C-alpha positions as CSV (number, residue, x, y, z in Angstrom):
1,X,-0.3,-0.1,-0.1
2,X,1.3,3.4,-1.1
3,X,2.6,5.7,1.7
4,X,0.0,8.1,2.6
5,X,2.2,10.9,4.2
6,X,5.2,11.1,2.0
7,X,5.6,12.2,-1.8
8,X,3.8,9.7,-4.5
9,X,6.7,9.9,-7.5
10,X,5.1,9.6,-10.7
11,X,6.7,7.3,-13.5
12,X,4.4,8.4,-16.1
13,X,5.4,11.5,-18.2
14,X,2.7,14.2,-17.9
15,X,1.9,16.8,-20.4
16,X,4.0,19.8,-20.2
17,X,3.1,23.5,-20.9
18,X,3.8,24.6,-24.5
19,X,6.8,26.8,-23.2
20,X,8.4,23.9,-21.3
21,X,8.2,21.0,-23.9
22,X,11.9,21.6,-24.6
23,X,13.0,20.7,-21.1
24,X,14.6,17.3,-21.3
25,X,12.9,14.4,-19.2
26,X,13.3,11.4,-17.8
27,X,10.7,8.8,-16.4
28,X,10.9,10.5,-12.9
29,X,11.5,13.9,-13.3
30,X,12.8,16.7,-15.4
31,X,16.4,17.4,-16.6
32,X,19.3,15.4,-16.9
33,X,21.0,16.9,-14.0
34,X,24.8,17.7,-14.1
35,X,27.6,15.6,-16.2
36,X,29.4,13.0,-14.2
37,X,32.9,14.0,-15.8
38,X,32.5,17.2,-13.8
39,X,32.5,15.6,-10.5
40,X,34.3,13.1,-8.4
41,X,34.6,9.4,-9.8
42,X,31.8,6.8,-9.2
43,X,35.0,5.2,-6.9
44,X,35.1,7.8,-4.7
45,X,33.4,7.1,-1.3
46,X,30.0,9.1,-1.1
47,X,30.3,12.6,0.0
48,X,27.6,13.8,2.7
49,X,27.9,18.0,2.3
50,X,24.9,18.3,5.0
51,X,22.7,15.9,6.9
52,X,21.3,14.1,8.0
53,X,18.2,16.0,8.7
54,X,15.0,14.2,10.4
55,X,11.6,15.5,9.6
56,X,8.3,14.2,11.1
57,X,5.8,13.5,8.3
58,X,2.7,12.4,10.5
59,X,0.9,9.9,11.7
60,X,-2.0,7.5,10.2
61,X,-4.6,6.6,12.2
62,X,-3.2,7.9,15.5
63,X,-4.4,6.4,18.5
64,X,-5.0,3.5,16.9
65,X,-3.4,-0.2,17.0
66,X,-2.9,0.1,13.1
67,X,-1.1,3.5,13.6
68,X,2.0,4.3,11.7
69,X,4.6,7.1,11.9
70,X,6.1,9.0,9.0
71,X,9.2,10.5,8.6
72,X,12.4,11.0,6.4
73,X,15.6,11.7,6.4
74,X,17.6,14.2,3.9
75,X,20.8,14.0,2.8
76,X,23.1,16.8,0.7
77,X,25.5,15.1,-1.4
78,X,27.9,16.0,-4.0
79,X,26.4,15.4,-7.4
80,X,26.7,12.5,-9.8
81,X,27.3,10.1,-7.0
82,X,25.3,7.0,-6.1
83,X,23.4,7.4,-2.8
84,X,24.1,5.1,0.3
85,X,21.0,2.9,2.0
86,X,19.7,3.7,5.1
87,X,19.2,1.3,7.6
88,X,17.1,1.6,10.7
89,X,16.0,-0.7,13.3
90,X,14.4,-0.4,16.9
91,X,16.8,-0.6,20.0
92,X,16.1,0.1,23.4
93,X,17.1,2.8,24.3
94,X,18.5,6.4,22.7
95,X,22.2,7.1,22.1
96,X,23.4,10.5,24.0
97,X,22.7,13.5,22.1
98,X,25.6,15.9,22.3
99,X,28.6,15.2,19.6
100,X,31.1,14.4,22.0
101,X,29.4,11.9,24.3
102,X,29.7,8.5,23.5
103,X,28.1,6.4,20.4
104,X,27.5,3.0,21.9
105,X,24.3,1.7,21.8
106,X,22.8,-1.4,23.3
107,X,22.7,-4.3,21.0
108,X,18.7,-5.4,19.9
109,X,17.2,-8.2,17.9
110,X,14.9,-6.0,15.9
111,X,14.8,-6.8,12.3
112,X,16.8,-4.3,10.3
113,X,14.7,-2.3,7.6
114,X,16.2,-0.8,4.7
115,X,15.3,2.8,3.1
116,X,16.7,3.6,-0.4
117,X,16.9,7.5,-1.5
118,X,14.7,9.2,-3.6
119,X,16.6,11.9,-5.6
120,X,14.5,15.2,-5.4
121,X,16.6,17.9,-6.7
122,X,20.3,17.8,-8.4
123,X,22.4,20.5,-10.1
124,X,26.2,20.8,-10.9
125,X,26.5,21.7,-6.8
126,X,25.0,19.3,-4.9
127,X,22.1,16.4,-5.0
128,X,19.4,16.1,-2.4
129,X,18.2,12.9,-1.3
130,X,15.3,11.8,0.5
131,X,14.8,8.5,2.5
132,X,11.2,7.9,3.7
133,X,10.9,6.1,6.9
134,X,7.4,4.0,8.3
135,X,7.3,2.8,11.9
136,X,4.4,0.8,13.3
137,X,2.9,2.2,16.9
138,X,3.5,0.0,19.8
139,X,1.9,-0.2,23.1
140,X,4.9,1.4,24.7
141,X,7.5,3.9,22.9
142,X,10.3,3.0,21.0
143,X,13.5,4.1,20.1
144,X,14.9,3.7,16.7
145,X,18.5,3.9,15.3
146,X,19.2,4.7,11.8
147,X,23.1,4.5,10.0
148,X,24.3,5.3,6.7
149,X,26.7,3.3,6.0
150,X,30.0,3.9,3.4
151,X,29.8,8.0,3.2
152,X,32.2,10.3,4.1
153,X,31.5,14.0,5.5
154,X,32.5,17.0,4.2
155,X,32.8,18.6,8.0
156,X,35.1,15.7,9.0
157,X,33.6,13.1,11.5
158,X,29.7,12.3,12.5
159,X,28.0,9.7,14.3
160,X,27.9,6.3,13.2
161,X,24.5,5.7,14.2
162,X,21.4,8.4,15.1
163,X,18.7,7.7,17.3
164,X,15.4,8.9,17.8
165,X,11.9,8.0,19.6
166,X,8.2,7.3,18.6
167,X,5.7,7.8,21.1
168,X,3.7,4.7,21.9
169,X,-0.3,4.4,20.4
170,X,-1.8,5.6,23.5
171,X,0.6,8.4,24.2
172,X,1.0,11.8,23.1
173,X,4.3,13.4,22.1
174,X,6.4,15.4,24.0
175,X,6.8,18.7,22.0
176,X,10.2,21.6,21.9
177,X,8.9,24.7,20.3
178,X,11.8,27.1,19.1
179,X,11.8,30.3,17.0
180,X,14.3,32.6,15.2
181,X,17.5,30.1,15.2
182,X,20.1,32.6,13.7
183,X,21.6,35.9,14.2
184,X,21.3,39.6,12.9
185,X,23.4,41.1,10.9
186,X,26.5,42.7,12.7
187,X,25.5,40.6,15.9
188,X,28.8,39.9,17.8
189,X,27.7,35.8,17.8
190,X,31.1,35.3,20.2
191,X,29.7,37.3,22.5
192,X,26.5,35.4,22.5
193,X,28.2,31.8,22.5
194,X,26.9,31.1,19.0
195,X,23.5,28.8,19.3
196,X,24.2,27.7,22.8
197,X,20.8,26.9,23.9
198,X,20.7,23.7,21.6
199,X,23.1,22.1,24.0
200,X,20.2,22.6,26.5
201,X,17.8,20.9,24.3
202,X,20.1,18.1,24.1
203,X,20.7,17.5,27.6
204,X,16.9,17.3,27.9
205,X,16.4,15.3,25.4
206,X,18.9,13.1,27.1
207,X,16.9,13.3,30.2
208,X,13.5,12.7,28.3
209,X,13.5,12.3,24.6
210,X,11.5,15.0,22.7
211,X,9.7,13.7,19.9
212,X,9.4,16.3,18.0
213,X,10.5,20.0,17.6
214,X,8.8,22.7,16.1
215,X,10.5,25.5,14.3
216,X,8.5,28.5,14.5
217,X,9.9,30.7,11.8
218,X,13.6,32.0,10.9
219,X,15.2,28.8,11.4
220,X,18.0,30.1,9.5
221,X,18.7,34.0,8.6
222,X,19.4,34.9,5.1
223,X,20.0,38.5,5.6
224,X,23.3,38.4,4.8
225,X,23.0,37.9,1.5
226,X,22.7,42.1,1.1
227,X,25.7,42.9,3.3
228,X,29.6,42.5,3.2
229,X,30.4,40.4,0.4
230,X,26.6,39.0,-0.4
231,X,25.5,39.2,-3.8
232,X,22.6,41.8,-3.2
233,X,25.4,44.3,-1.6
234,X,25.2,46.9,-4.7
235,X,21.7,46.7,-5.3
236,X,21.4,47.4,-1.2
237,X,23.6,50.6,-1.5
238,X,21.9,52.2,-4.4
239,X,20.5,55.0,-2.9
240,X,17.7,56.1,-5.3
241,X,14.6,53.9,-4.4
242,X,13.1,54.0,-8.8
243,X,16.7,52.6,-9.3
244,X,16.6,49.8,-6.8
245,X,13.0,49.2,-7.7
246,X,14.2,48.8,-11.4
247,X,17.4,47.1,-11.0
248,X,17.6,43.6,-12.9
249,X,17.5,40.5,-11.5
250,X,20.4,39.1,-14.1
251,X,20.9,35.2,-14.6
252,X,24.2,36.0,-13.1
253,X,22.7,37.6,-10.1
254,X,20.4,34.8,-9.7
255,X,23.3,32.3,-9.7
256,X,25.2,34.2,-7.1
257,X,21.8,34.6,-4.8
258,X,21.0,30.6,-5.6
259,X,24.8,29.9,-4.4
260,X,24.5,32.1,-1.5
261,X,21.2,31.0,0.2
262,X,22.5,27.0,-0.6
263,X,25.8,27.8,0.9
264,X,24.2,29.4,3.8
265,X,21.9,26.6,4.5
266,X,24.6,24.0,4.5
267,X,27.1,26.3,7.0
268,X,24.1,26.8,9.3
269,X,22.5,23.3,9.4
270,X,26.0,21.7,10.1
271,X,26.9,24.0,13.3
272,X,27.1,22.2,16.4
273,X,25.0,21.8,18.7
274,X,21.9,22.6,16.0
275,X,23.3,19.8,14.2
276,X,23.4,17.1,16.5
277,X,19.4,17.9,17.4
278,X,18.7,18.1,13.6
279,X,19.9,14.3,13.0
280,X,17.8,12.9,16.0
281,X,14.6,15.2,16.9
282,X,12.1,14.8,14.0
283,X,11.7,18.3,12.4
284,X,8.3,20.2,11.5
285,X,9.1,24.0,10.4
286,X,7.1,26.8,9.1
287,X,8.8,29.9,7.6
288,X,9.3,33.5,8.3
289,X,11.0,36.5,6.8
290,X,14.5,35.7,8.2
291,X,14.4,32.2,5.6
292,X,13.9,34.9,3.3
293,X,15.3,38.4,4.1
294,X,14.3,40.5,6.8
295,X,10.9,42.3,6.1
296,X,10.1,40.3,3.2
297,X,6.2,40.9,2.7
298,X,5.8,43.8,5.0
299,X,7.7,46.4,2.5
300,X,5.3,48.9,0.6
301,X,3.6,46.9,-2.3
302,X,5.6,48.9,-5.1
303,X,8.8,48.1,-3.8
304,X,8.2,44.0,-3.3
305,X,7.0,43.6,-6.9
306,X,10.8,44.8,-7.8
307,X,12.8,41.9,-9.9
308,X,15.1,41.5,-7.2
309,X,12.5,40.8,-4.2
310,X,10.5,38.2,-6.5
311,X,13.9,36.7,-7.6
312,X,15.5,36.2,-4.1
313,X,11.6,35.0,-2.9
314,X,11.9,32.3,-5.8
315,X,15.1,31.0,-4.6
316,X,14.6,30.7,-0.8
317,X,11.5,29.0,-1.3
318,X,13.5,26.5,-3.4
319,X,15.6,25.9,-0.6
320,X,12.8,26.2,2.1
321,X,11.4,23.2,0.3
322,X,14.2,21.0,0.4
323,X,16.2,21.8,3.0
324,X,12.8,22.2,5.8
325,X,10.4,20.1,4.2
326,X,12.5,17.4,2.4
327,X,10.4,18.1,-0.9
328,X,11.3,18.8,-4.4
329,X,11.0,22.7,-5.5
330,X,8.4,23.2,-8.5
331,X,9.3,24.8,-11.6
332,X,8.5,28.4,-10.9
333,X,10.7,28.2,-7.6
334,X,13.9,29.4,-9.0
335,X,13.2,30.8,-12.8
336,X,10.7,33.4,-11.4
337,X,12.7,36.1,-13.1
338,X,12.3,34.3,-16.4
339,X,9.2,36.2,-17.9
340,X,7.3,32.7,-19.2
341,X,7.8,31.9,-15.5
342,X,5.7,34.3,-14.4
343,X,2.0,32.8,-14.9
344,X,1.6,29.8,-12.6
345,X,-0.2,26.6,-13.5
346,X,-1.9,24.5,-10.7
347,X,-0.8,20.8,-11.2
348,X,1.6,21.8,-13.8
349,X,3.5,24.5,-12.2
350,X,5.0,27.3,-13.8
351,X,6.4,27.5,-17.4
352,X,10.3,26.5,-17.1
353,X,13.1,28.6,-18.2
354,X,15.4,25.9,-19.7
355,X,18.4,27.8,-20.0
356,X,18.2,28.5,-16.1
357,X,17.7,24.2,-15.8
358,X,21.1,23.8,-17.7
359,X,22.8,20.5,-15.5
360,X,19.7,20.2,-13.4
361,X,17.6,17.0,-12.5
362,X,14.0,17.8,-10.6
363,X,11.6,15.4,-9.4
364,X,8.3,14.9,-10.8
365,X,5.7,14.5,-8.0
366,X,1.9,13.0,-8.6
367,X,0.8,13.9,-5.2
368,X,1.5,16.0,-2.3
369,X,2.3,15.0,1.6
370,X,-1.0,14.6,3.2
371,X,0.3,17.0,6.2
372,X,0.3,20.3,3.5
373,X,-2.6,22.9,3.2
374,X,-2.0,24.1,0.0
375,X,-3.3,27.6,-0.7
376,X,-5.7,28.0,-3.9
377,X,-3.6,30.9,-5.9
378,X,0.0,31.7,-5.4
379,X,1.4,34.4,-3.2
380,X,1.8,38.0,-4.6
381,X,5.3,38.5,-4.4
382,X,6.5,34.5,-5.1
383,X,5.0,32.3,-7.8
384,X,4.2,29.7,-5.0
385,X,1.3,28.4,-3.1
386,X,1.5,28.7,0.5
387,X,2.0,25.3,2.5
388,X,0.5,25.2,5.5
389,X,0.8,22.0,7.8
390,X,-1.7,19.9,9.6
391,X,-0.7,16.5,11.4
392,X,-1.4,14.7,14.9
393,X,1.2,14.9,17.5
394,X,0.5,11.7,19.1
395,X,-2.8,10.7,20.2
396,X,-4.5,13.3,21.6
397,X,-2.7,16.5,20.1
398,X,-3.6,18.1,16.6
399,X,-1.6,20.3,15.2
400,X,-1.6,23.0,12.3
401,X,0.8,25.4,11.4
402,X,-0.3,28.5,9.1
403,X,2.5,29.6,6.4
404,X,2.3,33.0,7.1
405,X,4.5,34.4,5.0
406,X,4.1,33.2,1.5
407,X,1.0,35.0,1.0
408,X,1.7,38.0,3.3
409,X,1.4,41.8,2.0
410,X,1.4,44.9,4.4
411,X,-2.4,44.6,4.3
412,X,-2.7,40.8,4.8
413,X,-1.4,37.9,6.5
414,X,-3.3,35.1,4.5
415,X,-6.0,35.2,1.8
416,X,-10.0,34.5,2.9
417,X,-9.5,31.4,1.2
418,X,-6.7,29.9,2.6
419,X,-7.9,30.3,6.4
420,X,-11.1,28.4,4.5
421,X,-8.9,25.8,3.6
422,X,-7.4,25.3,6.8
423,X,-10.7,25.4,8.8
424,X,-11.9,22.7,6.1
425,X,-9.2,20.6,6.8
426,X,-9.4,21.2,10.5
427,X,-13.4,20.2,10.6
428,X,-12.5,17.1,8.6
429,X,-9.6,16.0,11.3
430,X,-11.7,16.8,14.3
431,X,-14.7,14.7,12.8
432,X,-12.3,11.5,12.4
433,X,-13.5,8.8,15.2
434,X,-10.2,7.1,17.0
435,X,-10.2,5.5,20.3
436,X,-8.4,8.6,21.7
437,X,-10.0,11.7,21.4
438,X,-8.3,14.9,20.2
439,X,-8.3,16.8,23.2
440,X,-5.9,19.7,22.3
441,X,-4.8,21.3,18.8
442,X,-1.7,23.5,18.7
443,X,-2.0,26.4,16.1
444,X,1.3,27.9,15.1
445,X,1.5,31.3,13.9
446,X,4.8,33.2,12.8
447,X,4.4,36.1,15.0
448,X,2.1,36.4,18.6
449,X,-1.3,37.3,18.4
450,X,-2.1,38.1,22.1
451,X,0.5,41.0,22.6
452,X,0.6,44.8,23.9
453,X,-0.6,46.9,21.1
454,X,1.8,49.5,19.8
455,X,-0.3,51.6,17.5
456,X,0.7,55.0,19.2
457,X,4.3,53.7,18.1
458,X,3.3,53.3,14.2
459,X,1.4,56.2,14.7
460,X,4.6,58.2,15.3
461,X,6.4,55.9,12.5
462,X,3.9,57.2,9.7
463,X,3.5,60.6,10.6
464,X,4.7,63.8,8.6
465,X,7.2,64.6,11.8
466,X,9.2,61.7,10.3
467,X,9.9,63.4,6.9
468,X,12.5,65.7,7.9
469,X,14.6,63.2,9.6
470,X,14.2,60.9,6.7
471,X,15.5,63.9,4.4
472,X,18.2,64.4,6.5
473,X,19.2,60.6,6.7
474,X,19.3,60.5,3.1
475,X,21.5,63.6,2.5
476,X,23.6,63.7,5.4
477,X,23.2,60.4,7.3
478,X,21.8,61.4,10.2
479,X,19.5,59.0,11.9
480,X,21.8,56.0,10.7
481,X,20.0,52.8,11.3
482,X,16.8,54.3,12.0
483,X,15.6,53.9,8.5
484,X,15.9,50.8,6.7
485,X,18.0,50.9,2.9
486,X,15.4,48.7,1.2
487,X,12.3,51.4,1.4
488,X,13.5,54.3,3.2
489,X,10.7,53.6,6.2
490,X,11.6,53.6,9.5
491,X,13.5,50.3,10.4
492,X,11.0,48.8,13.5
493,X,8.1,49.4,10.8
494,X,7.9,46.4,9.0
495,X,8.5,44.5,12.3
496,X,5.5,46.2,13.6
497,X,3.2,45.9,10.5
498,X,4.2,42.0,10.8
499,X,2.2,41.9,14.0
500,X,-1.3,40.7,13.9
501,X,-1.9,43.7,16.1
502,X,-0.9,46.2,14.4
503,X,-4.0,48.2,12.8
504,X,-4.1,46.9,9.4
505,X,-4.4,43.2,10.4
506,X,-7.0,43.7,13.4
507,X,-9.9,42.5,11.5
508,X,-8.0,39.4,10.1
509,X,-6.9,38.7,13.5
510,X,-10.5,39.3,15.1
511,X,-11.8,36.7,12.5
512,X,-9.2,34.0,13.1
513,X,-9.6,34.0,16.6
514,X,-13.6,33.7,16.6
515,X,-13.4,30.9,14.0
516,X,-10.8,29.2,16.3
517,X,-13.4,29.9,19.3
518,X,-16.1,28.4,17.2
519,X,-14.0,25.1,16.4
520,X,-13.4,24.8,20.0
521,X,-17.2,24.8,21.1
522,X,-18.3,22.9,18.4
523,X,-15.4,20.0,19.3
524,X,-14.4,20.5,23.3
525,X,-11.1,21.3,22.3
526,X,-8.5,23.3,24.0
527,X,-6.6,25.5,21.7
528,X,-3.1,26.9,22.2
529,X,-1.4,29.6,20.0
530,X,2.0,29.2,19.4
531,X,4.2,32.1,18.2
532,X,7.7,34.0,17.9
533,X,9.2,36.6,15.9
534,X,9.6,38.9,18.7
535,X,13.0,37.5,20.8
536,X,11.6,37.2,24.2
537,X,9.5,35.0,26.3
538,X,5.6,35.9,27.2
539,X,2.3,34.3,27.6
540,X,-0.6,36.1,26.5
541,X,-4.1,34.7,26.8
542,X,-7.7,35.2,25.2
543,X,-10.3,34.4,28.0
544,X,-13.8,34.7,28.9
545,X,-15.0,38.0,30.1
546,X,-14.5,37.4,34.3
547,X,-18.0,39.1,34.4
548,X,-19.6,36.0,32.7
549,X,-18.7,34.1,35.2
550,X,-17.5,31.0,32.9
551,X,-15.8,28.0,34.4
552,X,-12.4,27.6,33.1
553,X,-13.1,23.6,32.2
554,X,-15.9,25.5,30.2
555,X,-14.4,28.4,29.0
556,X,-13.6,27.4,25.1
557,X,-12.4,31.3,24.8
558,X,-9.4,30.4,27.0
559,X,-6.7,30.2,24.6
560,X,-3.2,30.6,25.6
561,X,-0.3,32.5,23.0
562,X,3.0,31.0,24.0
563,X,5.6,33.2,22.5
564,X,8.8,31.7,22.7
565,X,11.9,33.8,20.8
566,X,14.7,33.8,20.1
567,X,16.5,30.4,20.5
568,X,19.7,31.9,19.3
569,X,19.3,35.5,18.1
570,X,19.7,38.2,20.7
571,X,17.2,39.5,22.8
572,X,16.3,43.1,23.0
573,X,17.3,45.6,25.2
574,X,15.6,45.4,28.8
575,X,14.2,48.8,28.1
576,X,12.2,47.6,25.0
577,X,10.8,44.7,27.6
578,X,10.1,46.9,30.0
579,X,8.2,49.0,27.7
580,X,5.9,46.3,26.4
581,X,5.1,45.3,30.2
582,X,4.1,48.7,30.9
583,X,1.6,48.4,27.8
584,X,0.0,45.5,29.2
585,X,-3.3,46.8,29.5
586,X,-6.4,44.6,29.5
587,X,-8.1,44.9,26.0
588,X,-11.5,43.3,24.4
589,X,-11.6,41.4,21.4
590,X,-15.6,41.8,21.7
591,X,-17.7,41.9,24.4
592,X,-16.9,38.5,25.5
593,X,-13.4,37.9,25.1
594,X,-11.0,39.7,27.0
595,X,-7.1,39.9,26.5
596,X,-3.9,40.2,28.1
597,X,-0.5,38.9,29.0
598,X,0.0,36.8,32.4
599,X,2.7,36.9,35.2
600,X,4.9,34.1,34.6
601,X,8.4,35.1,35.3
602,X,8.5,35.5,39.1
603,X,12.3,35.7,39.4
604,X,15.7,36.4,37.4
605,X,16.8,33.3,35.8
606,X,20.0,32.2,37.6
607,X,19.4,35.4,39.9
608,X,20.5,37.3,36.5
609,X,18.6,40.2,36.5
610,X,17.0,40.6,32.7
611,X,14.5,43.1,33.2
612,X,13.0,45.4,35.8
613,X,11.8,44.4,39.0
614,X,7.9,45.1,38.3
615,X,7.9,43.5,35.0
616,X,6.7,39.9,35.4
617,X,5.7,39.1,31.9
618,X,8.0,39.8,29.1
619,X,11.5,38.0,29.6
620,X,14.3,39.3,27.3
621,X,16.6,36.4,27.5
622,X,16.9,34.0,24.8
623,X,14.7,30.9,25.3
624,X,12.5,28.0,24.0
625,X,9.4,25.7,25.3
626,X,8.6,22.7,26.3
627,X,4.8,21.4,26.0
628,X,3.9,17.6,27.2
629,X,0.5,16.9,28.4
630,X,0.0,16.6,32.3
631,X,-0.1,13.5,34.7
632,X,-2.1,13.3,38.2
633,X,1.4,13.4,39.2
634,X,2.8,16.3,37.3
635,X,-0.2,18.1,38.6
636,X,0.6,17.3,42.1
637,X,-2.9,15.8,43.0
638,X,-5.0,19.1,41.5
639,X,-6.1,19.7,38.2
640,X,-8.8,22.5,36.4
641,X,-12.2,21.4,36.1
642,X,-13.5,18.1,37.3
643,X,-14.0,15.8,33.9
644,X,-11.7,15.6,30.6
645,X,-13.6,15.3,27.9
646,X,-16.0,12.8,29.2
647,X,-13.3,10.7,31.3
648,X,-13.7,11.1,34.6
649,X,-10.5,12.6,36.7
650,X,-9.3,10.7,39.5
651,X,-10.4,10.6,42.6
652,X,-7.0,11.9,44.7
653,X,-7.0,15.0,41.9
654,X,-11.2,15.8,42.3
655,X,-10.9,15.8,46.1
656,X,-8.2,18.7,45.5
657,X,-9.7,20.4,42.5
658,X,-11.3,23.9,43.1
659,X,-14.6,24.1,41.5
660,X,-16.7,26.7,40.3
661,X,-17.5,28.1,43.4
662,X,-14.0,29.3,43.8
663,X,-13.8,33.0,43.8
664,X,-13.5,34.3,40.1
665,X,-10.2,36.6,39.3
666,X,-10.7,40.4,38.8
667,X,-9.7,40.5,35.1
668,X,-6.1,38.5,33.4
669,X,-3.4,40.3,36.0
670,X,-4.7,38.0,38.0
671,X,-4.1,33.9,37.4
672,X,-6.9,32.9,35.5
673,X,-7.4,28.9,37.0
674,X,-5.3,26.7,39.1
675,X,-2.6,25.9,36.2
676,X,-2.0,29.5,36.7
677,X,-1.5,29.8,40.0
678,X,2.1,29.9,41.3
679,X,3.3,30.1,37.8
680,X,7.2,30.2,37.4
681,X,10.1,28.6,39.0
682,X,8.3,26.6,41.4
683,X,5.5,25.2,39.3
684,X,5.8,21.9,38.6
685,X,5.2,22.1,35.0
686,X,8.7,23.9,34.9
687,X,10.2,20.5,35.3
688,X,8.5,19.4,32.2
689,X,6.8,16.3,33.2
690,X,4.2,14.7,31.1
691,X,1.4,12.1,30.3
692,X,-2.2,13.2,29.6
693,X,-5.0,15.4,30.2
694,X,-4.0,19.0,30.3
695,X,-0.8,20.6,28.9
696,X,2.3,21.4,31.1
697,X,4.5,24.1,29.2
698,X,8.1,25.0,30.9
699,X,9.7,27.9,29.1
700,X,13.5,27.0,29.2
701,X,15.3,30.8,29.8
702,X,19.2,31.2,29.1
703,X,21.0,32.3,32.3
704,X,24.0,33.5,31.0
705,X,24.8,34.6,27.7
706,X,28.6,33.7,27.9
707,X,28.2,30.4,29.3
708,X,28.8,28.4,26.2
709,X,26.8,24.9,27.6
710,X,23.6,27.5,27.5
711,X,22.3,26.5,31.1
712,X,18.4,27.4,31.1
713,X,16.1,28.3,34.1
714,X,12.7,26.7,34.0
715,X,9.2,28.8,34.3
716,X,6.3,26.7,34.1
717,X,2.2,26.6,34.2
718,X,-0.4,24.5,32.9
719,X,-3.2,24.7,30.5
720,X,-6.5,22.7,31.5
721,X,-8.8,20.7,29.2
722,X,-11.7,21.9,27.7
723,X,-15.1,20.3,28.3
724,X,-18.0,21.4,26.9
725,X,-21.2,18.8,26.9
726,X,-23.2,19.5,23.6
727,X,-26.9,20.8,24.0
728,X,-25.7,23.3,27.0
729,X,-28.3,26.1,25.8
730,X,-25.9,29.1,26.7
731,X,-22.9,27.7,24.9
732,X,-25.2,26.5,21.6
733,X,-27.0,29.8,21.0
734,X,-23.4,31.8,22.2
735,X,-22.1,29.5,18.8
736,X,-25.2,30.8,16.6
737,X,-24.7,34.1,18.0
738,X,-21.0,33.8,16.1
739,X,-22.1,32.7,13.2
740,X,-24.0,35.6,12.5
741,X,-21.6,37.7,14.1
742,X,-19.1,36.2,11.6
743,X,-21.1,36.2,8.3
744,X,-21.7,39.9,8.5
745,X,-17.7,40.6,9.3
């Protein structure tokens, strides 16, 4: 039976658009690839330039005895060389994670499986090989070892064996979430000890393995394309905005940009300790602007349509598909500068520019990975369909990641029909019957959605008072880096325009939250939102207005927005974090839904002050988050609410559970439920325990930027499950009210 979670590669030859008829074809792809005599001979040992990179693709029948885990391994190799096989088998325990740890593994009698490579793409520089993994779920969690015999690594040495873990059939995944995994241009990387927090990730992984790591955007920083020796340095230095907009994206410039993006991916994904995590914690990624270039999509529309932006948009999408999703690019991805490629044809891609495909091979795709939710029409500045994601993270957790960059403009994050496709998919998934009912849905957005407003700052940046300052900056350099060199706007303005809380996105934001509320109410599922981008840690919450007196177990409006950023980039100054904390007001999404940040950071990490003593809501220090299902033990005999989706809570918990007669909070500046009481370093969730029921959340916050071991302090709280019984008059009435409201929005 064909793998329903991975690409089906076609053995047939589909008809091509007329302009692409001259493109050479093979049985499985387009193009003949590079000439073998230009590379190493067949007798040389195959060389791995980057990898292995491990991805998670989804589950078939999660929670069922027939369930199967699907994933893939990517190797980037020298071209015109035969690929190795990947051999994998079940083992009794994982190998140590860190690169300098012993690699010996316990012996096992498990049957060895073999995965043979599918070539996704090849050019004269590199070949991308994908190896599919299929693993049946068992009653208990399993550890799997894979090896890649007969290869050598460009970087020197690499472990002979890699291990990863797969959850039990009845278990939800232990999740690690991160964002902003790179450094901004001009950052002193040594002063920040490089990507040191990945050492903390690997330490925790050794203690209790992660089943998946979710990248919330900016898994790599490609901003260097415009500075120093980057291929866009000359373009960036053009002072005249008109000349910069009209600057041609020539074939020579395209090749230089392609080389930059490829080399930067190979360099960063091969950098320890991030490299070690790549090979043993399955990744799920959604991109953001730095995966392309800083601010892509949020500059003025006429500037975003310039040839250079459209060209690098296509190139970055190509390598995003290959490195982060293990799928081949489509023809228009890296041919968009050619006129015949500007028209997208669903199913056949775009018209190919054969001159740009010289010496190249690209896989044909018969069907997409089931995890993708493809948009209906290409983005405004990238001639590609958006690629949002849906997959199950074990037995009771669903996950949807919104591609909030491919369709983004200054006025819009996603097309309305893309939201429709996403919610149609969610409705189908929620309606499926399974032995373990889905109790939590995790929604990944690129940026925070429950976050302090900075509308006053936007008003200043867009006001006439900025005009004279901009003039002085252009003529005499006054203002320095206050203005960006792309469109002459205030440097921070593109970051503000990215936020859902900015003025132009507020209606789109409101509709998204109301649709999520309706989904939570209809299916009695607790929704938790992930966001990154802002380089600090925080927790925003939407919740029922306290005057309604809604018990947390019934409050479908309660959605925590976990903001975790950055795992590698430097945080903002203390003054910025304090400013945001002072702007932490109670906002009203509508008459029934409030929102604000919660107090989580009760102490300074390791006793080292990061923010002012009054600031308990924003943490300007590098961080990542750990998400697990909570167990009775992890709740220390306490829970939120009396029942969990129809299943009785154990007696020892119920006796200690606050009921609906407990005094309600005054507002969101106070704990909204028992899982938020005592939030911080002392909360049991700070230890990252796991099981079933609610979610334990732990923010791991860096203590000292000069510590190359990346030691962190944990800050925890818990998110309760949602229990709504269909037929309750008040809840049903509100749902109908929402539908009428939404229809007129």
